[in-house]
VOGU-3710 file (C-alpha; in Angstrom, 3 decimals, decimal comma):
1> xxxxxxxxxx> 0,000/0,000/0,000  1,434/3,390/-1,027  1,161/6,060/1,682  1,996/9,775/1,762  2,657/11,213/5,206  2,773/14,872/6,181  4,868/16,068/9,120  4,048/19,744/9,628  6,679/21,032/12,032  6,990/24,547/13,350
11> xxxxxxxxxx> 9,640/25,639/10,852  9,578/22,957/8,138  6,738/21,113/6,407  7,674/17,666/5,115  5,845/15,128/2,980  7,176/11,589/2,646  6,041/8,990/0,148  6,302/5,310/1,128  6,175/2,502/-1,410  4,330/-0,808/-1,056
21> xxxxxxxxxx> 7,175/-2,248/1,038  7,136/0,685/3,475  10,422/2,186/2,269  10,863/5,964/1,923  10,460/6,607/-1,801  10,306/10,416/-1,967  10,622/13,399/0,370  9,671/17,042/-0,178  10,226/19,941/2,219  9,115/23,553/2,510
31> xxxxxxxxxx> 10,241/26,032/5,135  7,603/28,027/6,975  7,840/31,434/8,598  7,350/32,000/12,321  6,600/35,624/13,150  7,093/37,417/16,453  5,039/40,614/15,990  5,264/41,668/19,662  7,244/40,662/22,749  6,299/37,103/23,703
41> xxxxxxxxxx> 4,122/36,577/20,617  4,782/33,650/18,253  2,498/33,185/15,242  2,114/31,624/11,792  0,011/32,390/8,746  -2,422/29,460/8,578  -2,973/29,761/4,835  0,785/29,703/4,250  1,085/26,488/6,271  -1,656/24,875/4,190
51> xxxxxxxxxx> -0,029/26,053/0,955  3,258/24,439/2,047  1,459/21,189/2,865  -0,289/21,159/-0,508  2,952/21,872/-2,351  4,935/19,119/-0,629  2,199/16,513/-1,039  1,714/17,473/-4,691  5,451/17,106/-5,316  5,634/13,692/-3,651
61> xxxxxxxxxx> 2,436/12,461/-5,310  3,859/13,299/-8,722  7,035/11,370/-7,941  5,444/8,226/-6,469  2,335/8,076/-8,654  -0,337/8,782/-6,050  -1,273/7,268/-2,707  -3,748/4,852/-1,179  -3,677/6,695/2,170  -2,608/10,137/3,447
71> xxxxxxxxxx> -1,560/10,435/7,109  -0,885/13,717/8,920  1,096/14,647/12,012  1,886/18,226/13,015  3,060/20,551/15,766  0,765/20,488/18,781  -0,932/22,919/21,171  -1,516/26,579/20,319  -4,716/28,049/18,902  -5,615/27,661/15,212
81> xxxxxxxxxx> -8,997/29,403/15,181  -11,407/29,080/12,252  -14,838/30,505/11,481  -18,013/28,589/10,633  -16,801/28,206/7,056  -13,500/26,702/8,176  -11,456/29,799/7,309  -8,843/31,319/9,667  -9,970/34,228/11,820  -6,355/35,365/12,206
91> xxxxxxxxxx> -2,858/33,942/12,478  -2,213/30,739/14,391  -0,916/31,361/17,904  1,772/28,738/18,461  2,744/26,332/21,221  5,744/28,455/22,208  3,831/31,745/22,421  4,421/33,592/25,691  1,778/36,341/25,723  -0,268/34,546/28,406
101> xxxxxxxxxx> 2,667/34,011/30,777  1,107/36,136/33,542  -2,071/34,044/33,415  -0,103/30,802/33,758  1,907/32,289/36,593  -1,303/33,167/38,435  -2,748/29,666/37,899  0,450/28,205/39,316  0,486/30,451/42,402  -3,193/29,801/43,119
111> xxxxxxxxxx> -2,888/26,009/42,835  -5,166/25,835/39,796  -2,469/24,344/37,566  -1,676/21,603/40,103  -5,365/20,770/40,526  -5,794/20,474/36,751  -2,815/18,126/36,542  -4,723/15,573/38,626  -7,169/15,194/35,725  -5,160/15,923/32,565
121> xxxxxxxxxx> -1,602/15,005/33,554  -0,158/18,172/32,016  1,401/21,246/33,554  0,148/24,658/32,469  2,029/26,518/29,743  1,443/29,817/27,995  1,097/28,206/24,544  -1,716/25,860/25,535  -5,291/26,706/24,454  -6,604/27,543/27,923
131> xxxxxxxxxx> -3,997/30,269/28,381  -4,250/31,666/24,859  -8,065/31,711/24,899  -8,030/33,497/28,252  -5,696/36,128/26,779  -7,838/36,535/23,659  -11,000/37,039/25,699  -9,364/40,025/27,365  -7,393/41,444/24,445  -9,207/40,336/21,254
141> xxxxxxxxxx> -12,814/39,330/22,068  -13,896/40,292/18,559  -11,755/37,499/17,095  -13,268/34,991/19,490  -16,755/36,118/18,500  -15,926/35,383/14,843  -14,398/31,996/15,649  -16,313/28,723/15,436  -13,635/26,177/16,377  -10,193/26,066/17,919
151> xxxxxxxxxx> -8,027/23,559/16,078  -4,434/22,447/16,340  -2,096/22,498/13,354  -2,957/18,862/12,632  -6,659/19,611/12,954  -6,289/22,583/10,595  -4,594/20,464/7,920  -7,126/17,644/8,399  -9,969/20,139/7,932  -8,466/21,418/4,676
161> xxxxxxxxxx> -8,029/17,875/3,413  -11,398/16,453/4,463  -13,718/19,335/5,339  -14,196/17,860/8,841  -13,428/19,462/12,202  -11,926/17,023/14,688  -9,282/16,602/17,385  -7,169/13,500/17,787  -6,941/12,265/21,389  -3,297/13,354/21,548
171> xxxxxxxxxx> -4,130/16,935/20,561  -7,072/17,036/22,959  -5,093/15,655/25,914  -4,084/19,086/27,203  -5,551/21,132/28,680  -9,232/20,110/28,720  -9,261/16,293/28,609  -9,918/13,990/31,530  -7,264/11,417/30,616  -8,995/8,512/32,309
181> xxxxxxxxxx> -12,283/9,212/30,520  -10,539/10,352/27,304  -13,134/13,096/26,952  -13,359/16,832/27,578  -13,901/17,607/31,246  -16,509/20,231/32,241  -14,724/20,408/35,590  -11,474/21,442/33,918  -13,222/24,092/31,844  -14,800/25,460/35,013
191> xxxxxxxxxx> -11,495/25,352/36,894  -9,964/27,745/34,359  -13,113/29,857/34,047  -13,517/28,744/30,434  -17,008/27,278/30,343  -17,709/29,752/27,544  -14,989/28,151/25,372  -16,648/24,717/25,204  -18,351/25,723/21,956  -14,918/26,075/20,321
201> xxxxxxxxxx> -13,738/22,540/21,069  -13,920/20,131/18,104  -15,113/16,536/18,655  -12,474/14,180/20,059  -11,826/11,104/17,938  -8,989/8,571/18,247  -6,943/8,830/15,032  -9,745/10,366/12,908  -10,178/9,033/9,364  -12,121/10,767/6,556
211> xxxxxxxxxx> -12,081/10,983/2,779  -10,130/13,549/0,763  -12,469/16,184/-0,680  -12,605/16,837/-4,406  -11,190/20,348/-3,893  -8,253/19,116/-1,832  -7,682/16,202/-4,207  -7,329/18,590/-7,137  -4,838/20,710/-5,180  -2,768/17,680/-4,166
221> xxxxxxxxxx> -2,885/15,620/-7,340  -4,582/12,685/-5,597  -7,886/10,866/-6,018  -10,957/12,236/-4,258  -12,059/9,965/-1,422  -8,516/8,841/-0,559  -8,542/8,026/3,193  -6,902/10,711/5,332  -5,715/9,786/8,840  -4,981/12,334/11,553
231> xxxxxxxxxx> -2,134/10,729/13,490  -1,063/11,828/16,986  0,736/15,160/17,012  4,409/15,401/16,196  6,211/14,570/19,432  3,979/11,518/19,907  4,208/10,344/16,295  7,967/10,802/16,445  8,227/8,538/19,491  6,204/5,892/17,651
241> xxxxxxxxxx> 8,297/6,341/14,514  11,452/5,781/16,562  9,996/2,482/17,732  9,053/3,584/21,253  5,745/1,710/21,386  5,957/-0,382/24,571  5,869/0,848/28,204  9,324/1,893/29,387  10,731/2,686/25,947  12,158/6,222/25,772
251> xxxxxxxxxx> 12,847/8,762/23,062  14,576/12,148/22,866  13,585/14,507/20,061  16,332/16,973/19,222  14,245/19,541/17,392  12,671/22,967/17,884  11,663/21,469/21,194  13,832/19,061/23,127  11,210/16,481/24,030  12,298/13,647/26,266
261> xxxxxxxxxx> 9,515/11,101/26,568  8,620/7,594/27,641  5,714/5,264/26,857  3,589/4,413/29,921  0,509/2,225/30,354  -1,341/4,547/32,756  -1,544/8,355/33,104  0,139/8,651/36,521  -1,856/11,677/37,645  -0,690/11,549/41,262
271> xxxxxxxxxx> 2,959/12,412/40,609  4,781/15,718/40,490  2,705/18,158/38,395  5,212/18,648/35,618  5,509/17,703/31,957  2,602/16,562/29,821  0,735/13,293/29,330  -0,582/12,392/25,888  -3,251/9,824/25,086  -2,120/7,311/22,451
281> xxxxxxxxxx> -3,782/4,266/20,914  -3,621/1,696/23,721  -1,505/3,755/26,129  0,014/7,092/27,017  3,149/9,140/26,417  4,749/10,931/29,334  6,602/13,800/27,689  8,751/16,764/28,694  8,883/19,129/25,705  10,970/22,215/26,361
291> xxxxxxxxxx> 10,350/25,657/24,930  13,929/25,865/23,623  15,760/23,216/21,603  17,722/23,437/18,384  16,836/27,127/18,129  19,457/27,514/20,870  22,018/25,855/18,591  21,058/28,147/15,714  21,220/31,201/17,987  24,717/30,196/19,088
301> xxxxxxxxxx> 25,794/29,760/15,463  24,726/33,341/14,777  26,436/34,542/17,938  29,742/32,878/16,977  29,446/33,678/13,238  29,288/30,016/12,218  27,577/28,751/9,092  25,939/25,598/10,464  25,240/23,483/13,560  27,801/20,999/12,211
311> xxxxxxxxxx> 30,478/23,692/12,522  29,333/24,403/16,070  29,707/20,719/16,940  33,200/20,595/15,453  34,138/23,692/17,464  32,703/22,207/20,665  34,813/19,078/20,283  37,954/21,197/20,707  36,979/21,878/24,318  37,160/19,344/27,140
321> xxxxxxxxxx> 34,154/18,009/29,118  33,067/20,745/31,489  33,980/23,483/28,998  36,732/24,852/31,217  34,335/25,602/34,063  31,778/27,334/31,821  28,121/26,444/32,398  25,133/27,319/30,217  21,465/27,418/31,206  19,647/27,092/27,849
331> xxxxxxxxxx> 16,322/28,732/28,775  16,277/31,210/25,901  12,592/31,157/24,957  10,681/34,403/25,637  7,963/32,106/27,015  10,286/30,863/29,772  10,346/27,109/30,332  7,780/24,349/30,770  9,825/21,146/31,154  10,797/19,621/33,452
341> xxxxxxxxxx> 9,647/22,656/35,466  7,231/25,425/34,567  8,351/29,036/34,952  7,431/31,721/32,418  10,142/33,956/33,893  12,979/31,453/33,293  15,876/32,845/31,254  19,228/31,581/30,038  22,643/32,268/31,510  26,292/31,721/30,614
351> xxxxxxxxxx> 27,973/31,290/33,977  31,615/31,327/34,998  33,014/33,212/32,009  36,470/34,752/32,153  39,152/35,984/29,754  40,516/32,445/29,714  37,514/31,046/27,859  37,512/30,547/24,110  34,841/30,198/21,436  35,120/26,409/21,650
361> xxxxxxxxxx> 34,325/26,522/25,375  31,174/28,523/24,666  30,183/26,032/21,961  30,696/23,048/24,247  28,901/24,714/27,153  25,846/25,234/24,935  25,690/21,575/23,906  26,324/20,453/27,466  23,583/22,717/28,812  21,055/21,359/26,334
371> xxxxxxxxxx> 22,099/17,807/27,150  21,784/18,405/30,896  18,177/19,403/30,188  17,624/16,064/28,411  18,927/14,206/31,472  16,851/16,427/33,764  13,717/15,575/31,783  14,601/11,882/31,598  14,909/11,828/35,391  11,524/13,528/35,684
381> xxxxxxxxxx> 9,831/10,743/33,697  10,542/8,380/36,602  11,376/5,649/34,096  14,494/3,499/33,943  14,947/2,807/30,228  17,765/0,606/28,984  18,376/2,769/25,921  17,357/6,123/24,469  16,054/6,551/20,925  17,210/9,872/19,458
391> xxxxxxxxxx> 15,696/11,661/16,472  15,078/15,117/15,065  17,459/17,403/13,225  19,971/17,415/16,076  20,391/13,637/15,819  22,495/14,210/12,705  25,316/15,355/15,008  27,548/12,433/15,985  29,166/14,664/18,613  25,822/15,454/20,254
401> xxxxxxxxxx> 24,778/11,777/20,288  28,028/10,825/22,044  27,489/13,631/24,538  23,915/12,483/25,228  25,144/8,928/25,823  27,830/10,171/28,239  25,505/12,516/30,145  22,535/10,110/30,448  24,626/6,950/30,805  22,409/5,211/28,235
411> xxxxxxxxxx> 23,138/3,725/24,811  21,681/6,104/22,222  20,149/4,701/19,041  19,053/6,618/15,977  16,358/5,640/13,508  17,405/4,545/10,046  14,653/6,845/8,710  15,391/10,468/7,908  11,837/11,567/8,770  10,885/9,826/11,989
421> xxxxxxxxxx> 7,691/11,798/12,659  6,386/10,877/9,226  7,284/7,238/9,932  5,161/7,401/13,072  2,245/8,808/11,061  2,801/5,974/8,570  2,509/3,349/11,325  -0,679/4,951/12,658  -2,063/5,207/9,117  -1,569/1,469/8,600
431> xxxxxxxxxx> -3,305/0,616/11,861  -6,152/3,121/11,407  -7,022/1,792/7,942  -6,735/-1,886/8,897  -3,544/-2,543/6,950  -1,816/-3,512/10,234  -3,372/-5,039/13,370  -1,815/-2,399/15,659  0,749/0,390/15,762  3,121/-1,896/17,684
441> xxxxxxxxxx> 2,818/-4,601/15,018  3,458/-2,042/12,277  6,507/-0,751/14,177  7,893/-4,256/14,530  7,779/-4,616/10,784  8,836/-1,166/9,601  11,064/0,535/12,227  14,796/0,056/11,783  17,478/1,450/14,115  21,161/2,185/13,616
451> xxxxxxxxxx> 23,951/0,875/15,829  23,988/2,211/19,380  26,302/4,983/20,578  27,620/3,701/23,912  28,496/5,945/26,887  32,143/6,254/27,895  32,442/5,178/31,569  35,012/7,827/32,527  33,143/10,684/30,884  29,860/9,407/32,327
461> xxxxxxxxxx> 31,286/9,621/35,865  32,472/13,171/35,264  29,101/14,212/33,832  27,340/12,790/36,878  29,154/15,435/38,939  28,567/18,142/36,336  24,849/17,365/36,259  24,606/17,940/39,995  26,494/21,218/39,491  24,076/22,202/36,710
471> xxxxxxxxxx> 21,071/21,778/39,013  22,753/23,787/41,769  23,614/26,629/39,390  20,063/26,678/38,012  18,582/26,894/41,496  20,827/29,866/42,180  20,021/31,598/38,896  16,272/31,124/39,395  16,380/33,641/42,222  17,221/36,352/39,687
481> xxxxxxxxxx> 14,437/35,525/37,221  11,677/37,634/38,848  13,982/40,673/38,925  14,939/40,147/35,284  11,236/39,935/34,381  10,641/43,234/36,171  13,566/44,799/34,301  12,104/43,655/30,974  8,759/45,166/31,878  10,374/48,474/32,802
491> xxx> 12,288/48,423/29,531  9,020/48,303/27,556  7,423/51,251/29,312
//
């Protein structure tokens, strides 16, 4: 069965064509623009995202000769509001938007966020729909009045392909779903004072399937009626595509978000209220997606006048473990941080710098800081995996994979696929259309991993000490975050 899968990330849209054997036969990519029109704001043009999806699918369809199934995964969270005709009522407000940080901070102080965690297993974050909708009600009520449904990116693409409004269980998991019931919770809506927003919530369906409309078919170069599957959103589909399908299997996505995640068989709503929990077919994903990932690498490349992340990795290798006593806290997002702790005021720091430090020390400190976050999140999962599956754009760096192995103490394995999120959508597409008995069975047949990168015992021991130092330095820096937030506010007035 020939399948075309869409993976609509935050900065790149990809379409992958798979042949009858399940091998990648064609890949097309289009970059998308993320705009920051005001401090803390992070948006995308919804029509431009759809145009990029249509272009990539059309290109792949022409190369592989069509498809029997289309499966879609995409960035999660945010608010992708449409009117009664299915048209955007404004730009998409993304998962890493920070405009509602004050609202989230208030929910945290008042215990509302912790109470919600006991039902939905997810900590509050400024880019989640409850926060964004609360902000819009105060600052743009006219847009809400014109809006008929709040979709995610995956729901938006699914609606353009099929004409149907729906939410996959993964997209609906936070912030309004009772995870045990796998349905929207009136109690959660009331907890956040959002009873009025219930009308905007699309129906929840596990892995929705619908036929391609004639209009979309003409735009994509496919046959009308072709089954379209909405797979779980990107961090969940990526875990599945990496072969993490059984409880205890772990994955680290090195992308726009660093998402360290583990498959679990129950929600675990009584633990520390941190991270997010995502409903999957037959189980759950306990995930810790950060607000800052490979954007930190790209920022450092610009700072050091380097052409590519590969150059940054080569530079970092010239410095020794510990970066000459230089430590980096990689909390660079204007939205603060949400994993493995939630603090909209969190900000990054380069600590311990002196005249003795060189560019290579800065480069290594950046990679080490990001990798300490991966270990921090892995610890927060409470799991004890025997290996870590790594994927995302950062997994192309052999240096970073070795560093992750040394810092976590786990063998790190990379997928043989270039597009792991699309592979996850492919597995879900097979199961949802009956071509495979389950996602796990499809993964057993189609997921292939490369040789493991093993941790070095000596470096692992040193990084154990450095990880403890990292946590101590972060605790100290956190005391300055409220003052820095006040300084930013004064600077805008």
